[in-house]
N, C-alpha and C positions, 0 to 999 in steps of 0.2 A: 290555719290558713297557710297555704303553700305559696310562697312568694319567691321568685327568682331574682335575687340581688344581682345587680350589674354595676359594679363600681367602676368599670371601664368607661361608663358614660361620662365620668368627670374629665376624661382625657379626650372626649370627642369635641369637635368644633361646634361652638354655639352659632345659631343662625345669623347673628350680627356680624360675624366674620372677624371678631376681635381676638379670637384665640379659643382655648378650650373652656369647657364649663368651669373647671377649677379656677382658671385665670379669671373668669367672669365673676365667680364668688369672691375671689381675693380683691378684685377691684371694688366690689360691694363692701368688703370689710374696710377698705380705704375710706369710702364715703361715710361709713358708720363711725370710724374713728375721727374723721374730720368734723363731722357733725357733733359728736359727743365732746371732743376737746374744746371746740369753739364755745359750745354751750356751757361747758364746765367753767371755763375762765370767767365768763360773764356771771354765771350763777354764784361762783365763789366770791367774786368781788362784791356783787350786789347783796348776796346773803350775809356776808360778813358785816357790811355796812348796816343793813337793816337790823340784824341780830344785835349788833352793838348799840345802835340807837334805842332799841327797845329796853335797854338796861340803864339808860341815863335818867336823870332827874327831871327832864323836860316832858311833862305829861302829854302835851299835844303831839310831840314827836312819837312818844310811845303809842298813843292811840292810832296815829296814822300808820305806824309799823304793824300794829295788831290788825288793822283793817286790811292792809295789803296781804298779810299772811292768810287771814281767814278767807279772803276772796279767792285767791289762787290755790289754796290748799284744798278747798271744798268743791272744786270743779274738776271733773275727770280729765285726764290728760288728752284723750282723743277729742273731747269737745273743745278744749283749748286749741288743739292743733287745727281743727276746722275753723275756729274763730280767727286765728292768725292768718290762715290761708284765704278764706272766703269773705270774712266780715271786715277785718281791719282795713284792707285797701278801700272798701266802700266808705269808711268813716273818715278817711283822710281827704285833704283837698283834692279836687278832681284831677289836676295835672299830676300830682304825686301818686295818687291811686292808680291812674292809667299807666304811669311809668312802671309801677310795681307789677301790675298785671301783665305787662309786656316783656318783663325780664325773661330771657330765653332759658329753657331747661338746661341743666338741672338746678341752676341758681334760683329760678323762680320758686322752687320747692325747698331748696336748701336754706335760704334765709329765713322764711317763716318757721321751718323746723328748728333751726338754731334758737331763734327767739322764744319759741314756745317751750322748748326743753329748758332753756336758761331761766325763764321766769318760773316755770313749774318747780325746778330744782332749787331755785334761790330761796323759796319759802322754807324748804326742808333744811337748807344750810342755815338759814336765819334762826330756826328753832334750835339747831345744834349749837350754834354760837351763843345764843341766849342762855341755854342750859349750861354750857361750859363756863360762862362768866358767872352765872348765879351759883355755881357749885363751889366757887372760890370763897374762902373765908372773908368776911367783911373787913378784917384787919389789913388785907392786901391793899385795898383802896385807901384806907385811912393812913397806912404807912406811906403811900405815895404822896398823899396830901401833906403829911407831916414833913416830908422831905422838901416841900416847896414846889412840887409838880402841879401843873394845872390838871384839870380833869382829862383833857385830851392827852397830855403827856403821860398821865397815870395809866390810861388805857393802852397807849402805845408801848410803853416800856415795862409795865408791871403786869397788867391784867391780861391783855390779849396774848402775849407769848405763852403764859401758863395755860390759858383757856384752850388755845389751839393744840397744845400738847395733849390735853385731856380728850379733846374731841377728834383727834386724828383717826382713831379706828372707825367711828361712825361716818366720818367724811370719806373713808375708803369705801364703805358700803354705798354711799351716795354716788360716788364716782362710778362704781360698778352698775348701779341702777340707771345712771344716765346713758351708759353704753347700751344696756338692754332696752331702755325706754325709747331709744332712737329708732327701734323697729317700727314704732307707730308712724313714723314719717312716710312709710310706704303708702299710707292712706291718702296722702296728698301728692303722690307721684315721684317721691325720691327713691331711686333704686339703690338703697343701701343693702346690707347683707341679706336681710329677710326678704326684701323686695326682689332681689335677684334670685334667691332660692325659689321664691314663688314663680318667677318668670321661667326659671330652669325647669321646674316640674310641668309647667304648661307647654314648653317646647318639646321636652323629652318624654313626658308622661312617666317620669321616674320620681314619684312623690317622696318615697322613703329615702332614696339616695340623696335627693336635693336637700331635704330638711335635716337629715342626719349629718350631712357634711356641714351645714350651717350651724347646727348645734355644737359639733366638735370645735368649729372655729370660734364660736362664742365662748365655749368653755376654756379653750387654750388662752384666748385673749384675756379673760377675766382672771385666770390663774397667774398670768404674767403681771397683771395689775396688783393682785394680792401680794405676790412676792416682792414687787417693787415698793409697795407701801409698807410692808413689814420691815424692809431694809431702812426706809425713811424713818419709821417709828423708832428703830433701834438707834439711829444716829441722833435724833433729837431728844431722846430720853435723858433726863437730867438725874444724876445720882442724888439720892437723898430726897427726891420729890415724893411727898406723901400722896399715894394714889387716891385716897378718899377726898382730900381737899385741895391738893396741888400746891400746898405751901411748902417752901424749902425747910428742910430739917435744920436743926441748930448746927451752926458751924459752917453752913453753906451760904 
């Protein structure tokens, strides 16, 4: 196939008059990061809470957490995106539902996208947190109890700090996933990076240039995330921490 690449199209003005196509894509990256970061904050807080509760001795709490995880883990992301955008406003009280449906763009798409990504990712974070806590030796919890700590204090000061050190690498993967999964928001009208790449190819008829540029931007963004998280991993690594179980070595 003979295809004449034209990278100069990135410097041409886009029809909306906001600047070049390259600037248009960079603004899309801004919406991608704004969506992913907001969703990640919610997902991390909610996932950490649910994952921790699923390891407690309260059976009804464990069952409720398991039900939450199984529901949102087994429904495709795009289906959840449509549910948040089209169905949830209809289930709310009429006044609130009408207000949500009248929120002007892009916020009318941004808020459902953030909530959908947050809930979808929170169940994955919850699984990581539960696995991290369960990987610790039982003696860690017993030691906290023997020191006079309550169960909540044992989790806060003994269990969770070690568990989060163990699960930091998989949490990095989840953060990268939420950046990539934000592309699904284009289906409800949010012009993030993928949405703007699609709009660019429709305006300019340069499909390969548009999506190649978007791919490179995604790649560079995730490489920065990986490097940043590796630096964080090196800073929180504790000398003498046994990788298999997370228990401090003797003398530490």
